[in-house]
N, C-alpha and C positions, 0 to 999 in steps of 0.2 A: 348752301346748295348741296344736294346729294352728290357724292362723288360718282364718277362713271368712267368707263373706258380705261385709259392709262392710269388714272388716279385710283380706281378700284384695285388694279393690279399691284399698286404700291401699298395697299392695305389701309387706306384712309377711312376713318370711321364715318358712318352715315351722319349727316348733319354738320360735318366739319366746315369751318369758314373758308373763304377763298384763299387766305394766306396759307392755311394748313394744306389745302389741296394743291396749291401751286408749289409749295415746298416739297411735298411728296412727289409731285410730277417731276420736279428738278432732279430729285434723287433717282427716279426711274430713268430719266433721259441720260444721265451721266453713266449709268450702267448698261445702256442699250448696246446690243450687238446685232441688230437686225440687218445691217448692210456690211458684209465682210470686205468688199472693195473699199468702202469709205474708211472703215476702221483701219485697214492695212495702210492706206495712204496717210491718215492722220498720225499713226505711229511712226511711219517713215519720216515724215516732216519733222516730228518732234525729236527724232533721234539725230537726223542729219543737221537740222537747223539752218537758218540763214546766218551769214557771217556777222551781220550787225547784232544778232541776238545769240551768238554762240555761247555766251556765258550764262544765259538764262535757262531755266527749266521750263519746257513747254508743257501746257495743259495736256494736249494730245488726246482728248476724250470728247464725246458729244457735249455740246454746249446748251444749257437750258436758257430759257428767257429770264428776264429780270425787270423789276420796276415796281410800280404801285399796285397792290392787289385790289384797290378800289378805283382803278383807272377807268376813265371813260373813252380813252383812245388806245387802240392796239396798233402797233407798227410791226409789219411783217416784212423781213428782208429775204434774201435768197438763201444764204448759208454762211457759216463762219468762214472768215478768211484764213488761209493756211498759216500765215504768219501774224494774223491779228487775233481773232477770238480763239483759234486753235492754239495759240501761244499763251494768251492771257486768261482764258477760261470765262470770258464775259462777252456777250454779243456786242458787235460793233465797237470793240475796244482794242486799240493798239495798231490800227492801220489807217490808210488814207480815207477810206469810205466812212469809217467811224468818226474820224476827225471832222469831216464835212457834216455828217449827220448831227453830231453833238453840238456843233456851232449853231445849226438851224434850230434844234430843240431848245437850246438855251435862249436863243433870240425870241422864240415863241413862248417862252415861259414854262417849258416842260422839263427842263434839266437845271440842276442847281449850279452847274459850271459848264463852260464851253469846251471842255476837253475830256477825253476818255482814254486813259493810258494803261490802267491796271485795275484789278478787282478791288484793291484797297486804296484807291485814289480819292475817296470821299464823295464821289458822284452819287447823287440821288435823282431818280426820275419822279416827277410829280404829275399825277393824273394820267400816266402813260405806262403801258407795258410794252417791252421791246422783245421781239422774238424773230424766228425765221422759219421758212418753209422746210428746210433741211437742217439737221442739228450737227452734222459732221462736215468738215471742209471737203469739198469734192475736187478731184483733179481738174485743172483748167476751169474751175468754177462751173462745172457742168454735171450736175447730178442726173442720173437716168430717171425716166418716168417712174420706174419701179421703186427707186430710192425715195423719190418725192412721196409716193403713195405710202410707203412704210412709215413715214414720219407724220402722216395726215392725222392720226389719232391724237398726237401730241398737240397739234394746232387746234383741233376740234375741242380738246379738253380745255385749253386756254379760253377759247371763245365762250364756252358754256359756263366757265368758272367765274369770269369777271362780271360781277353782278350789276355794274353801272355802265357797261359798255354801250357806246353810242356810235363810234366811228372806228373804222379799220382803214389804216393807210397801208397800201401795198407799194413796196419799193421795187418796181419792175414788173415785167410781164409774167415771169414765172411765179412771183409772189401773188400777183393778181389771180392767176389760175388756181393756185394752191388755196387761197382764201375762199374762192367760190366753191371748190370741191369740199373743203372742210366745213363750210357753212351749210352746204346741202346735207352733209353727213350729220350735222347737228340739228337738222330740221328747219333750217332757215329757208324761206321762199325766195328763190332767185328769179329775177324778171326774165321774160322771154320777149325778144331774142336775148340770148346770154350777153351780158355787158362786155363790151370790147375794151381792151386796155388802151389808154392814152393819157399822156401827162395832163393832170388836172381834171380828168374825167371823174364824174360822180355817178354812183348807182345806188338807188334806194332798195334796200332789202327789207323783208318783213319777217319777223320772228314772233309769231303769235300776235300779241298786242304791242310788241316792241318794234320801233323803227331803228334800222341800222344802216349807216351810210358807208359804202365802200368808196374810198378816195384814192386815186392813183397818182403816182409820181415816178419819174425815171429813178433808177437806182443811183445812189451817190458814189458810184465807182469812179476810180481815176479816169477810166476811159470816157465816161460821160462828163466829168467835171473839167478835165484838161482840154477837151474838145469844145467846150462851151455849150454842149447839148443841155446840160443842167448847170445852172449857176446857183450860188448860195442864196441869192435873192429869190429865185424861183422856188427853192426848197423851203425857205422860210415862209413864203406865201402859202404853200400847201399846208404847213402846220398851223398857220394862223387861220386858215380856212377850217381846218379840223377843229380848232378851238371854238370857232364861231358856230359850228354845227352841233356842238355839245349843248 
């Protein structure tokens, strides 16, 4: 697929395959300086550190997506955790949300192991690409609308680069809205009225001759899992549904 947007800026040759485009996109994301507030926050967290991780070197930079370049399922979260992905350098790795998500992905057959603790822990994702609406950890997990918009081109590039994509799973309302905005920027037809977020909701999107399903779930944050709003069984059910839709 011909590179575009963020991948063009990275200097990817025309006709490059999805793995090369996504690798170049990752390099571009890591160097990103679009949001001074987020960059300052990530650097501060990496310098001060949490007591439990005081002997570790934090990543402290924007975090790219990762997974299978031939994925049929794209999972979009909110943003890196301050002491999770901002510490480890890999999405949904090293914090409670990542622990719950990886258990669900493993149970549904998308992950080779049920844990995600470090970039070199041997985890591989199968038929799935994992990313987020925002690539830097935001204070209080609340990016501004402008910060979300500045990251939109990265998500759009992932959407158009994954050649076998059939299902997009949005983890939470912000991810749901970010997916719809990025999809429209990529030329995807979004239904009217605009699909509303709800756990388990499905929306049929049309991309030329391709059908794409947006599937929603609550975000696997500790706030949701510890209150019972989202259980592991509920999350596994969403990913089993994603597999069935492929």
